[in-house]
N, C-alpha and C positions, 0 to 999 in steps of 0.2 A: 504494500500500500504506500503510495506516495504521500509524504507528509508535507502539509503546508504549515505556515506559522500559526494558523488558527484551526488546526485539526489535531485531535487527540484520539488515540485508540486505547480501548480498555479490553483486556483479554481475560475472559472468565474461565471458570473451571472446565467448561465444555469446549474451550479454545475457540469459541465464536468471537468474532471481533465486532465491537460496537464502535462506530465512527461518530465522533461528535464534532460538529463544526460550529464555530462561533456564531451565536445568534439562532441556532437551530434548536428545535425541541427534541426531546428524547422520550420515547415511550418504553415502559418496562412492564412486564406482566408479573403480577404477584398473586400468590394464593391468598385467600382471606386471612389465614394464619400469619403469613409473612407481612401482609399489610397492617394487621393489628400490632405485630411486633415492631414494625417500623414506626407506627403511630406512637406507641408507648415509649420507644427509644427517643423519638423527637421531643415528646413532651418532657421527658427527664432532662434531655440536653438543654432545652429552653429554660427550664427551672435553674439548672446549674449555670447557664450563661447569664441569666438575670442576676444571680448572686455575684458573679464575676464582674458584671457591669457596675453593680453598686459598690464594689470594693475598689474599683480602678480609679486612679486619679489622673492618669495620663490621658489627655483629651483625644489624641490621635488614635491610641489603642482602643479607647472607649467607643469612638465612632465606628471603628472596624467591627468591634463586638456587636454594636447595635445594628449594623448592616447585616451581620450574620444572623442575629436574632430575628430581624424582619424577614429575611429569606426563609429561615426555618418555619416561621409562623405562616408564611404563604404556602409552603409545601404542606405543612400540617393541615391547613384549611382545605386544600385540594384533596388531600388524602381522606380527610373526614367526609367530604362530599362523596367521594368515590365509595367509601365504605357504607355510607348511608344509602346511596343509590343501589348498592348491591343487596340491600335488605328487601327491596321491593321486587 
């Protein structure tokens, strides 16, 4: 696979390659159990990150943590919707 400066490849256990290009969306299939585990893990990470944000005095570092927090919250929201839709 030719690599561009904005292209990353991830190789999983099955040795399939997922190509990510800057600005593109990625789809991943998860079982309900895997999605619930991911949701729970994200919720815990967000709690831990919020504690770290509150303890941090360095403004630049804090802004980075806050950006990560917002990104994880967005992912968690989409995951929650997908799990809810799966119940119907």
